[in-house]
C-alpha positions as CSV (number, residue, x, y, z in Angstrom):
1,X,-14.7,-22.8,-12.4
2,X,-12.1,-23.6,-8.9
3,X,-13.6,-23.9,-5.9
4,X,-12.2,-20.7,-4.8
5,X,-14.4,-18.9,-7.4
6,X,-17.2,-20.8,-6.7
7,X,-16.9,-19.5,-3.3
8,X,-16.5,-15.8,-4.8
9,X,-19.4,-16.4,-6.9
10,X,-21.8,-17.7,-3.8
11,X,-20.8,-14.7,-1.8
12,X,-21.3,-12.3,-5.0
13,X,-24.8,-13.9,-5.1
14,X,-25.7,-13.1,-1.9
15,X,-25.1,-9.2,-2.4
16,X,-28.2,-8.2,-4.3
17,X,-29.9,-9.3,-1.1
18,X,-28.3,-6.8,1.0
19,X,-29.5,-3.6,1.9
20,X,-29.5,-0.8,-0.9
21,X,-27.3,1.6,1.1
22,X,-24.6,-1.2,1.5
23,X,-24.7,-2.1,-2.2
24,X,-24.3,1.8,-3.0
25,X,-21.4,2.1,-0.4
26,X,-19.3,-1.3,-1.8
27,X,-20.2,0.0,-5.2
28,X,-16.9,-1.3,-7.5
29,X,-15.5,-3.6,-4.9
30,X,-13.0,-5.6,-6.8
31,X,-10.4,-8.3,-6.3
32,X,-8.3,-5.7,-8.6
33,X,-6.4,-3.4,-6.6
34,X,-6.3,0.5,-7.6
35,X,-9.0,0.3,-9.9
36,X,-11.2,3.2,-8.3
37,X,-13.0,6.3,-10.1
38,X,-10.0,8.8,-8.9
39,X,-7.3,10.2,-10.8
40,X,-5.0,7.5,-9.5
41,X,-7.0,4.5,-10.3
42,X,-5.4,2.0,-12.8
43,X,-7.2,2.8,-16.2
44,X,-9.4,-0.1,-17.6
45,X,-7.9,-1.4,-20.5
46,X,-10.0,0.6,-23.2
47,X,-8.6,3.8,-21.4
48,X,-6.1,5.5,-23.8
49,X,-4.5,7.9,-21.4
50,X,-3.8,11.5,-21.8
51,X,-1.2,13.4,-23.1
52,X,1.5,14.3,-19.8
53,X,1.1,18.0,-20.0
54,X,-2.7,17.2,-18.9
55,X,-1.8,14.5,-16.4
56,X,0.9,17.0,-15.3
57,X,-2.0,19.4,-14.2
58,X,-3.5,16.7,-12.5
59,X,-0.2,16.4,-9.9
60,X,-0.1,20.1,-10.5
61,X,-3.2,20.6,-7.9
62,X,-1.0,19.2,-5.7
63,X,2.3,20.7,-6.5
64,X,1.7,24.2,-7.9
65,X,-1.1,25.0,-4.7
66,X,1.7,25.2,-2.6
67,X,2.3,28.8,-3.8
68,X,-0.7,29.3,-1.7
69,X,1.2,29.3,1.4
70,X,4.9,28.2,0.6
71,X,6.0,32.2,0.1
72,X,4.8,32.6,4.0
73,X,6.2,29.9,5.4
74,X,9.5,30.5,3.8
75,X,9.1,34.3,5.3
76,X,8.7,32.7,8.7
77,X,11.4,30.3,8.5
78,X,14.1,32.6,6.8
79,X,13.0,35.9,7.2
80,X,15.0,38.5,5.3
81,X,17.0,35.5,4.0
82,X,13.7,33.6,2.2
83,X,15.0,34.0,-1.1
84,X,18.4,32.6,-0.3
85,X,16.7,29.9,1.3
86,X,14.5,29.3,-1.7
87,X,17.4,29.1,-3.9
88,X,18.8,26.2,-1.8
89,X,15.7,24.5,-1.8
90,X,15.5,25.0,-5.9
91,X,18.8,23.2,-6.0
92,X,17.8,20.5,-3.9
93,X,14.8,20.3,-6.2
94,X,16.4,20.2,-9.5
95,X,19.4,18.4,-8.6
96,X,18.1,15.9,-5.9
97,X,14.3,15.3,-6.0
98,X,13.9,15.5,-9.8
99,X,16.7,13.1,-10.9
100,X,15.6,10.4,-7.9
101,X,11.8,10.6,-9.0
102,X,13.0,10.3,-13.0
103,X,14.9,7.0,-11.8
104,X,11.7,5.8,-9.4
105,X,9.2,6.5,-13.0
106,X,11.8,4.0,-14.9
107,X,11.8,1.4,-12.1
108,X,8.3,1.8,-11.4
109,X,6.3,2.5,-14.8
110,X,2.7,1.8,-13.4
111,X,2.6,3.8,-10.8
112,X,3.6,1.5,-7.9
113,X,6.5,4.1,-6.6
114,X,9.2,4.0,-4.5
115,X,7.4,2.0,-1.8
116,X,7.0,-0.8,-4.2
117,X,10.7,-0.6,-5.1
118,X,11.6,-1.1,-1.3
119,X,8.9,-3.8,-0.6
120,X,11.4,-6.0,-3.1
121,X,14.5,-5.7,-1.0
122,X,13.3,-7.0,2.1
123,X,11.7,-10.8,2.3
124,X,9.0,-12.2,4.4
125,X,7.6,-10.2,7.7
126,X,10.6,-7.5,7.2
127,X,9.2,-6.6,3.9
128,X,5.5,-6.2,5.1
129,X,6.6,-4.2,8.4
130,X,9.0,-1.8,6.1
131,X,5.9,-1.1,3.9
132,X,3.4,-0.5,6.8
133,X,6.1,2.2,8.2
134,X,6.4,4.0,4.8
135,X,2.7,3.8,4.6
136,X,2.1,5.4,7.7
137,X,4.5,8.4,6.4
138,X,2.4,8.1,3.4
139,X,-0.7,8.5,4.9
140,X,0.6,11.6,6.9
141,X,1.8,13.2,4.0
142,X,-1.5,12.8,2.1
143,X,-3.8,13.3,5.0
144,X,-1.9,16.6,6.2
145,X,-1.9,17.6,2.6
146,X,-6.0,17.7,2.8
147,X,-6.4,19.3,6.0
148,X,-3.2,21.9,5.7
149,X,-4.5,22.7,2.3
150,X,-8.1,23.1,3.4
151,X,-7.0,25.2,6.3
152,X,-5.1,27.9,3.8
153,X,-8.1,27.5,1.7
154,X,-10.2,28.8,4.9
155,X,-7.7,31.5,5.7
156,X,-8.0,32.9,2.1
157,X,-11.9,32.9,2.7
158,X,-11.5,34.7,6.1
159,X,-9.0,37.1,4.8
160,X,-10.9,38.5,2.1
161,X,-12.4,41.8,2.4
162,X,-15.7,41.0,0.8
163,X,-16.0,37.9,3.6
164,X,-18.9,38.5,6.0
165,X,-18.1,39.5,9.6
166,X,-19.8,36.6,10.3
167,X,-17.0,34.4,9.2
168,X,-14.4,36.3,11.1
169,X,-12.5,33.2,13.3
170,X,-14.4,30.7,11.8
171,X,-11.2,29.0,10.3
172,X,-12.1,25.6,11.9
173,X,-15.5,25.7,10.8
174,X,-14.9,26.2,7.3
175,X,-12.3,23.9,6.6
176,X,-14.5,21.4,7.9
177,X,-17.2,22.6,5.3
178,X,-14.3,22.0,2.5
179,X,-13.1,18.7,3.4
180,X,-16.5,17.3,3.7
181,X,-17.4,18.9,0.2
182,X,-14.1,17.0,-1.1
183,X,-15.8,13.6,0.4
184,X,-18.9,14.2,-1.1
185,X,-17.2,14.6,-4.4
186,X,-15.6,10.8,-4.0
187,X,-18.8,9.6,-2.3
188,X,-20.4,10.7,-5.7
189,X,-17.7,9.2,-8.2
190,X,-14.8,11.1,-9.1
191,X,-14.5,11.5,-12.7
192,X,-13.1,14.2,-15.2
193,X,-10.7,15.0,-12.7
194,X,-7.8,15.8,-15.3
195,X,-10.2,18.2,-17.3
196,X,-10.9,20.0,-13.8
197,X,-7.2,20.3,-13.1
198,X,-6.2,21.3,-16.5
199,X,-8.7,24.4,-15.9
200,X,-7.8,25.2,-12.0
201,X,-3.8,24.9,-13.3
202,X,-4.3,26.9,-16.1
203,X,-6.1,29.8,-14.2
204,X,-4.0,29.8,-11.0
205,X,-0.7,29.9,-12.9
206,X,-2.0,32.8,-15.2
207,X,-3.7,34.7,-12.1
208,X,0.5,34.0,-10.6
209,X,1.8,35.3,-13.2
210,X,-0.2,38.7,-13.5
211,X,0.7,39.1,-9.6
212,X,4.2,38.3,-9.9
213,X,4.7,40.7,-12.7
214,X,2.8,43.6,-11.1
215,X,5.0,42.9,-7.9
216,X,8.3,43.0,-10.4
217,X,6.7,46.3,-11.6
218,X,6.5,47.8,-8.3
219,X,9.9,46.7,-7.0
220,X,11.4,48.1,-10.3
221,X,9.8,51.1,-10.3
222,X,10.7,51.7,-6.4
223,X,14.4,50.5,-6.0
224,X,14.6,51.7,-2.8
225,X,12.7,48.8,-1.8
226,X,15.5,46.8,-3.3
227,X,18.1,48.4,-0.9
228,X,15.9,48.4,2.2
229,X,15.8,44.7,1.7
230,X,19.7,44.2,1.2
231,X,20.5,46.7,3.9
232,X,18.3,45.0,6.2
233,X,19.6,41.8,5.3
234,X,23.3,42.7,5.7
235,X,22.9,44.1,8.9
236,X,21.3,41.1,10.4
237,X,23.8,38.9,9.0
238,X,27.5,39.7,9.2
239,X,28.9,38.1,6.1
240,X,27.7,36.3,2.9
241,X,29.2,32.9,4.5
242,X,27.1,33.4,7.5
243,X,23.9,34.4,5.1
244,X,24.6,31.0,3.4
245,X,25.1,29.1,6.5
246,X,21.8,30.4,8.0
247,X,20.2,29.5,4.5
248,X,21.9,26.1,4.6
249,X,20.2,25.5,8.5
250,X,16.8,26.9,7.8
251,X,16.0,25.4,4.1
252,X,14.5,22.1,5.9
253,X,11.6,24.2,7.0
254,X,10.8,25.0,3.2
255,X,10.5,21.2,2.1
256,X,6.9,21.5,1.4
257,X,8.0,23.3,-1.8
258,X,9.0,20.0,-3.2
259,X,5.6,18.1,-2.4
260,X,4.0,16.7,-5.7
261,X,7.1,14.2,-6.7
262,X,5.2,11.2,-5.0
263,X,2.0,11.9,-6.9
264,X,3.9,12.9,-9.9
265,X,4.7,9.2,-9.9
266,X,1.4,7.5,-8.6
267,X,-0.5,9.0,-11.8
268,X,2.0,7.3,-14.1
269,X,-0.9,4.8,-15.5
270,X,-2.9,7.9,-16.7
271,X,0.2,9.2,-18.8
272,X,-1.0,7.9,-22.8
273,X,2.9,7.0,-23.9
274,X,3.6,4.9,-27.3
275,X,1.1,3.3,-29.0
276,X,3.5,0.4,-28.8
277,X,3.7,0.4,-25.1
278,X,3.2,-2.9,-23.7
279,X,2.7,-3.6,-19.7
280,X,6.5,-4.9,-19.5
281,X,7.7,-2.3,-21.6
282,X,6.3,1.1,-21.4
283,X,9.1,3.3,-22.6
284,X,7.0,5.8,-23.8
285,X,5.1,6.0,-20.6
286,X,8.5,6.6,-18.6
287,X,9.8,9.4,-21.6
288,X,6.6,11.0,-20.9
289,X,6.2,10.8,-16.9
290,X,10.0,12.2,-17.0
291,X,8.9,15.3,-19.1
292,X,5.7,15.9,-16.6
293,X,8.2,15.5,-13.9
294,X,10.8,17.8,-15.4
295,X,8.3,20.4,-16.4
296,X,7.0,20.9,-13.3
297,X,9.7,21.2,-11.1
298,X,10.8,23.9,-13.5
299,X,7.7,25.6,-13.8
300,X,7.4,25.6,-9.8
301,X,11.1,26.6,-9.3
302,X,10.6,29.5,-11.2
303,X,7.5,30.6,-9.6
304,X,9.0,29.8,-5.9
305,X,12.0,32.2,-6.8
306,X,9.9,34.8,-8.0
307,X,7.0,34.8,-5.4
308,X,9.8,34.5,-2.5
309,X,11.6,37.7,-3.7
310,X,8.3,39.5,-4.0
311,X,6.9,38.5,-0.6
312,X,10.1,39.2,1.1
313,X,10.8,42.6,-0.6
314,X,7.5,44.3,-0.5
315,X,5.7,42.8,2.5
316,X,6.8,43.6,5.8
317,X,8.2,40.7,8.2
318,X,5.3,41.7,11.0
319,X,2.7,40.5,8.2
320,X,3.9,36.6,8.3
321,X,3.4,36.5,11.8
322,X,0.1,34.0,13.0
323,X,-2.7,36.2,13.0
324,X,-1.0,38.5,10.7
325,X,-2.5,39.4,6.9
326,X,0.0,37.6,5.0
327,X,0.1,34.8,7.0
328,X,-0.3,31.7,5.0
329,X,-1.8,34.0,2.0
330,X,1.7,36.0,0.8
331,X,0.7,36.4,-2.9
332,X,-3.0,36.7,-2.1
333,X,-1.7,39.5,-0.1
334,X,0.0,41.3,-2.7
335,X,-2.9,40.7,-5.1
336,X,-5.4,42.6,-2.8
337,X,-2.7,45.4,-2.0
338,X,-1.6,46.0,-5.7
339,X,-4.3,44.9,-8.2
340,X,-7.3,45.6,-6.2
341,X,-10.0,44.1,-4.2
342,X,-12.0,42.7,-7.1
343,X,-8.7,41.1,-8.5
344,X,-7.8,40.1,-5.3
345,X,-11.1,38.2,-4.6
346,X,-10.6,36.5,-8.6
347,X,-7.5,35.1,-6.9
348,X,-8.9,34.2,-3.6
349,X,-11.4,32.4,-5.4
350,X,-8.8,30.5,-7.8
351,X,-6.8,30.1,-4.8
352,X,-9.2,28.6,-2.7
353,X,-10.4,25.9,-5.7
354,X,-6.5,24.6,-6.5
355,X,-6.2,24.5,-2.7
356,X,-9.3,22.6,-2.2
357,X,-8.4,20.4,-5.3
358,X,-4.9,19.7,-4.2
359,X,-6.8,17.8,-1.4
360,X,-8.7,15.7,-4.0
361,X,-5.2,14.7,-5.5
362,X,-4.0,13.6,-2.0
363,X,-7.3,11.8,-1.0
364,X,-7.0,9.8,-4.7
365,X,-3.2,9.1,-3.7
366,X,-4.7,7.4,-0.4
367,X,-7.2,5.5,-2.4
368,X,-4.3,4.3,-4.6
369,X,-2.1,2.9,-2.0
370,X,-4.1,1.5,0.8
371,X,-5.8,-1.3,-1.7
372,X,-2.6,-1.7,-3.4
373,X,-0.9,-3.0,-0.3
374,X,-3.3,-3.6,2.7
375,X,-6.0,-6.1,1.6
376,X,-3.2,-8.1,-0.4
377,X,-1.2,-8.4,2.7
378,X,-4.8,-9.2,4.8
379,X,-4.2,-6.5,6.8
380,X,-7.3,-4.7,5.9
381,X,-10.9,-6.2,5.2
382,X,-12.1,-6.7,1.7
383,X,-14.4,-3.5,2.0
384,X,-11.1,-1.2,1.6
385,X,-10.9,-2.1,-2.0
386,X,-13.8,-0.2,-2.2
387,X,-13.6,3.6,-2.9
388,X,-16.6,4.7,-0.6
389,X,-15.9,3.4,2.9
390,X,-12.3,4.4,2.6
391,X,-13.6,8.0,1.7
392,X,-15.7,8.0,4.7
393,X,-12.8,6.8,7.0
394,X,-10.3,9.2,5.7
395,X,-12.7,12.2,6.0
396,X,-13.3,11.1,9.8
397,X,-9.5,11.3,10.1
398,X,-9.3,14.9,8.3
399,X,-11.7,16.2,11.1
400,X,-10.0,15.0,13.9
401,X,-6.8,16.5,12.4
402,X,-8.7,19.8,11.5
403,X,-10.2,19.9,15.0
404,X,-6.6,19.0,16.7
405,X,-4.6,21.8,15.0
406,X,-7.5,24.1,15.1
407,X,-7.2,24.7,11.3
408,X,-3.9,26.4,11.8
409,X,-1.6,26.2,8.5
410,X,1.8,26.9,10.7
411,X,1.0,24.3,12.9
412,X,0.5,21.4,10.6
413,X,3.3,22.2,8.2
414,X,5.9,20.0,10.3
415,X,3.8,17.1,10.0
416,X,3.6,17.8,6.4
417,X,7.1,18.4,5.7
418,X,7.8,15.0,7.9
419,X,5.7,12.8,5.7
420,X,7.2,14.7,2.0
421,X,10.7,14.1,3.4
422,X,10.3,10.9,4.3
423,X,8.9,9.4,1.1
424,X,11.7,11.3,-1.0
425,X,14.4,10.0,1.2
426,X,12.8,6.6,0.8
427,X,12.7,7.3,-3.2
428,X,16.5,8.6,-3.2
429,X,17.5,5.3,-1.2
430,X,15.5,3.0,-3.4
431,X,17.1,4.7,-6.1
432,X,20.2,4.2,-5.0
433,X,19.7,0.6,-4.9
434,X,18.4,0.4,-7.4
435,X,21.3,1.7,-10.0
436,X,23.8,0.1,-7.5
437,X,22.2,-3.4,-8.6
438,X,23.1,-2.6,-12.2
439,X,26.9,-1.7,-11.2
440,X,26.8,1.9,-12.3
441,X,29.2,3.4,-9.7
442,X,28.9,7.2,-10.4
443,X,25.0,7.1,-10.6
444,X,25.5,5.0,-7.4
445,X,27.7,7.7,-5.6
446,X,25.0,10.6,-6.7
447,X,22.0,9.2,-5.3
448,X,23.9,8.3,-2.2
449,X,24.6,11.9,-2.1
450,X,21.0,12.8,-2.3
451,X,20.1,10.3,-0.1
452,X,22.4,11.7,2.5
453,X,20.9,15.3,2.0
454,X,17.3,14.2,2.3
455,X,18.1,12.2,5.6
456,X,20.0,15.8,7.0
457,X,17.0,17.9,5.9
458,X,14.6,14.9,7.6
459,X,16.7,15.1,10.7
460,X,16.9,18.6,11.0
461,X,13.0,19.0,10.4
462,X,12.3,16.5,13.1
463,X,14.1,18.0,15.7
464,X,12.9,21.5,14.8
465,X,9.3,20.3,14.6
466,X,8.7,17.1,16.2
467,X,5.1,17.4,16.0
468,X,5.7,16.0,12.5
469,X,7.4,12.7,13.8
470,X,4.8,12.5,16.3
471,X,1.8,12.4,14.1
472,X,3.8,10.3,11.8
473,X,4.3,7.7,14.8
474,X,0.3,8.0,15.4
475,X,-0.2,7.3,12.1
476,X,2.3,4.3,12.1
477,X,0.9,3.0,15.4
478,X,-2.8,3.0,14.1
479,X,-1.7,1.2,10.6
480,X,0.4,-1.3,12.7
481,X,-2.2,-2.2,15.2
482,X,-5.1,-2.2,12.9
483,X,-3.1,-4.0,10.0
484,X,-2.2,-6.8,12.5
485,X,-5.6,-7.0,14.3
486,X,-7.1,-7.1,10.8
487,X,-4.5,-10.1,9.8
488,X,-5.5,-12.4,12.9
489,X,-9.2,-11.8,12.2
490,X,-8.8,-13.2,8.8
491,X,-6.5,-15.7,9.5
492,X,-8.9,-18.3,8.9
493,X,-10.2,-17.3,5.4
494,X,-10.0,-19.2,2.4
495,X,-6.9,-17.1,1.6
496,X,-6.1,-18.6,-2.0
497,X,-6.3,-17.4,-5.4
498,X,-7.4,-19.3,-8.3
499,X,-6.4,-22.7,-8.0
500,X,-5.4,-24.6,-11.2
501,X,-4.3,-28.3,-11.9
502,X,-1.6,-29.3,-14.4
503,X,-2.0,-32.0,-16.5
504,X,-0.6,-34.9,-14.2
505,X,-2.6,-33.7,-11.4
506,X,-5.7,-34.3,-13.5
507,X,-5.2,-37.5,-14.7
508,X,-4.6,-38.3,-11.0
509,X,-7.5,-36.7,-9.8
510,X,-9.8,-38.0,-12.4
511,X,-8.7,-41.7,-11.9
512,X,-8.9,-41.5,-8.2
513,X,-12.3,-39.9,-8.4
514,X,-13.5,-43.0,-10.6
515,X,-13.3,-45.1,-7.4
516,X,-15.8,-42.8,-5.6
517,X,-14.8,-39.7,-3.1
518,X,-11.2,-38.8,-3.2
519,X,-9.4,-39.5,0.0
520,X,-6.7,-37.2,0.5
521,X,-3.7,-37.8,2.8
522,X,-2.3,-34.5,4.3
523,X,1.5,-35.0,4.3
524,X,4.8,-33.1,5.3
525,X,6.5,-32.5,2.4
526,X,10.0,-33.1,3.8
527,X,9.1,-37.0,3.9
528,X,10.0,-38.6,0.7
529,X,11.3,-42.2,1.6
530,X,9.1,-45.3,0.4
531,X,9.2,-46.4,4.0
532,X,7.6,-43.1,4.9
533,X,5.2,-42.9,2.6
534,X,3.8,-46.6,3.3
535,X,3.9,-46.1,7.1
536,X,2.2,-43.0,6.5
537,X,-0.7,-44.3,4.4
538,X,-0.9,-47.5,7.1
539,X,-1.6,-45.7,10.2
540,X,-4.0,-43.3,8.2
541,X,-5.6,-46.1,6.9
542,X,-5.6,-48.0,10.4
543,X,-6.5,-45.0,12.7
544,X,-9.0,-43.1,10.4
545,X,-10.7,-46.3,8.7
546,X,-10.2,-45.4,5.5
547,X,-12.0,-48.1,3.5
548,X,-9.8,-51.0,2.3
549,X,-9.0,-50.8,-1.4
550,X,-9.8,-47.3,-1.8
551,X,-6.9,-45.3,-3.8
552,X,-5.3,-42.5,-1.7
553,X,-3.7,-39.3,-3.1
554,X,-0.9,-37.5,-0.7
555,X,-1.4,-33.6,-0.5
556,X,2.1,-31.8,0.2
557,X,2.0,-27.9,0.8
558,X,5.2,-25.7,0.7
559,X,4.9,-22.5,2.4
560,X,7.3,-19.9,0.6
561,X,6.4,-16.9,2.1
562,X,4.0,-17.1,5.1
563,X,4.1,-13.3,5.1
564,X,1.9,-13.1,2.0
565,X,-1.7,-13.3,2.8
566,X,-3.0,-15.1,-0.7
567,X,-1.2,-16.6,-3.5
568,X,-2.4,-18.1,-6.7
569,X,-2.5,-22.1,-6.0
570,X,-0.9,-24.3,-9.0
571,X,-1.3,-28.3,-8.0
572,X,1.2,-30.4,-9.4
573,X,1.0,-33.7,-9.6
574,X,3.6,-36.5,-10.0
575,X,4.0,-40.3,-8.7
576,X,6.9,-41.6,-6.2
577,X,7.7,-44.5,-4.9
578,X,4.3,-46.1,-6.0
579,X,2.7,-43.2,-4.3
580,X,0.3,-40.2,-6.0
581,X,0.6,-37.0,-4.8
582,X,-0.6,-33.6,-5.7
583,X,1.9,-31.0,-4.4
584,X,1.2,-27.3,-4.0
585,X,2.7,-24.2,-2.7
586,X,0.3,-21.8,-0.6
587,X,0.9,-18.6,1.8
588,X,-0.3,-21.4,4.7
589,X,-0.7,-25.0,4.9
590,X,-4.6,-25.1,6.3
591,X,-5.4,-22.3,3.9
592,X,-4.0,-24.0,1.0
593,X,-5.4,-27.4,1.7
594,X,-9.0,-26.3,2.7
595,X,-8.7,-24.4,-1.0
596,X,-7.5,-27.4,-2.8
597,X,-10.3,-29.6,-1.1
598,X,-13.0,-27.1,-2.4
599,X,-11.6,-27.2,-5.5
600,X,-11.7,-30.7,-5.9
601,X,-15.0,-31.1,-4.6
602,X,-16.0,-28.4,-7.6
603,X,-14.3,-30.9,-10.0
604,X,-15.3,-34.1,-9.0
605,X,-18.7,-33.1,-8.0
606,X,-18.3,-34.8,-4.9
607,X,-17.5,-34.0,-1.2
608,X,-13.4,-35.1,-0.7
609,X,-12.2,-36.8,2.7
610,X,-9.0,-35.5,4.0
611,X,-6.8,-37.1,6.8
612,X,-4.6,-35.8,9.5
613,X,-2.5,-36.5,12.3
614,X,-2.8,-34.7,15.6
615,X,0.6,-32.2,16.1
616,X,2.3,-32.5,19.7
617,X,2.5,-29.1,21.7
618,X,1.0,-26.6,23.3
619,X,-2.3,-25.2,21.4
620,X,-1.1,-21.7,21.9
621,X,2.1,-22.4,20.7
622,X,0.8,-23.9,17.6
623,X,-1.6,-20.8,17.0
624,X,1.3,-18.5,16.7
625,X,3.2,-21.0,14.6
626,X,0.1,-21.0,11.9
627,X,-0.1,-16.9,12.6
628,X,3.4,-16.4,11.7
629,X,4.9,-19.3,9.7
630,X,1.4,-20.5,8.2
631,X,1.7,-24.2,9.8
632,X,1.3,-25.2,13.5
633,X,-1.8,-27.3,14.4
634,X,-3.3,-28.1,10.7
635,X,-6.0,-30.5,11.2
636,X,-8.3,-28.3,13.5
637,X,-7.3,-25.0,11.4
638,X,-8.1,-26.7,8.0
639,X,-11.7,-27.9,9.5
640,X,-12.3,-24.2,10.7
641,X,-11.2,-22.6,7.3
642,X,-13.7,-24.7,5.6
643,X,-16.6,-24.1,8.3
644,X,-15.9,-20.6,7.1
645,X,-16.0,-20.8,3.6
646,X,-18.6,-23.4,3.6
647,X,-21.7,-23.0,5.4
648,X,-23.7,-26.1,4.4
649,X,-22.2,-29.1,6.5
650,X,-23.4,-31.6,3.7
651,X,-21.2,-30.0,1.1
652,X,-18.1,-29.2,3.3
653,X,-15.0,-31.6,2.9
654,X,-14.3,-34.3,5.8
655,X,-11.7,-33.8,8.1
656,X,-10.6,-37.0,9.3
657,X,-7.9,-36.7,12.4
658,X,-6.1,-39.9,14.0
């Protein structure tokens, strides 16, 4: 067992004495990211996955549920031109978003998504900062999905004719109740999600087919309605060119109809793939995920176009306004009007259920993202790897957002669209970079054009609905502040993964341990000459009184990327100029030295001694160097890391400074 593993075992051993509620709250806490009971978690080794169409239903509760409010949003944004603007949206979905996410699926077959693709582009702190910003937009997307979907479900409850009068105007309280119910599901444990999603999606789409077929029958049997709509549209717009221009200008407001692609990639670990798939070559999973994305996009495109035509032709424009009977529930309005209150109520229940479960999909997406990145960066406490504390935190944020927007669907749509579009822009840009690195010029031009379109769509949406970017900035600022505060707070942790010794290092350590406790001299790794090694050993023996005749080992730490919080530590041994060296690479010099010392204690059974020199300079500047570059004043920081890692002074490695 390594020293790091021993420290973890000791901390784990304390847990049984913790209060019962704490054990329940932190149940499942693991070093393995994304292993939670939600649908986006990494399946265990024995999990064989599900067929792609079943997983499509899982992401479909987010994607298809937008039918509950998308037609009304389209009518508000484009008016009588809603079908034409929807056609533009469909073209961008099939010709833009779908190819992009098919590429993302190929590049990240384990559900990492576009954020992981972009993380690899920028080294050091720039990459971490970029990921944090993208996480802010992702949090905006998923959190607003939860609150907007619940708010729209509440609207369906209130507008139902069988709803008691006491519920009139109670949208906010109903939304809060649905959000609390969603949180309760995850606190209990989120299993069998795909089975529930299949039932909900199948029922919801079947009911929508009935509603749209009924609407089509009324339109075809009363062609005057088509004539009235066409006459009103042509009277309001002078020419077909003007209509197309208006549709192009307003379609960014319809971006909600493209939600679901990011979660479609996030659920990839749940796709079964082929029996011959391996972690490195998951061709079957990639193929089936592409089927999932394509099928979902085609189904949704058909429903979007038909619903836009039906609602625009059959529902007066005034009914879509805020407070109107079709606001946020256009298809439900048609279900009640043409199929009766009984069927309309069944439709409302199915819509409420899928909108509520769309929030479950979004929450699971958050539970997949946060443990995947923030704890690994040291920018969140270790308890964020557990599901339940995160659920409580996200539910508190959802309550705040609901109260802030008074559970209004229209007011939240701008923030939702902003989050969706930023993620799609990042995915298209990542895809452009990926194909360019492979020398595919035609694909680079195509993905570059899609990136430009999404960029235009995002900018237009932000200009039209600045509230979206404001909410996203709040998430970004919150994530940045809490992340860096956590990083500073956790800076003195051991911050090392498993510590291993190669064959030479093992031999050197064992031979030195035969003469008593190990004597380790911390040395700058850029000092390589024989004279420098001899001078360093002489000064340390003189200043710190290393016993004469006792062998010493030089420990040299190389910092490759100080922005990393943890990294596995491999100790390599060698001999140069008659000096025995242990050379390691880590995320920070003091933390790595401390981890090696604890591992040496575990290996030899004796407390090792480490010898340092004081570093000249101001202590504040050294602290900043440690936080940013991983070095600074090494001796006192190493001692502090050891103090926190080993509470027993008698077992703590000794630190000597000369």
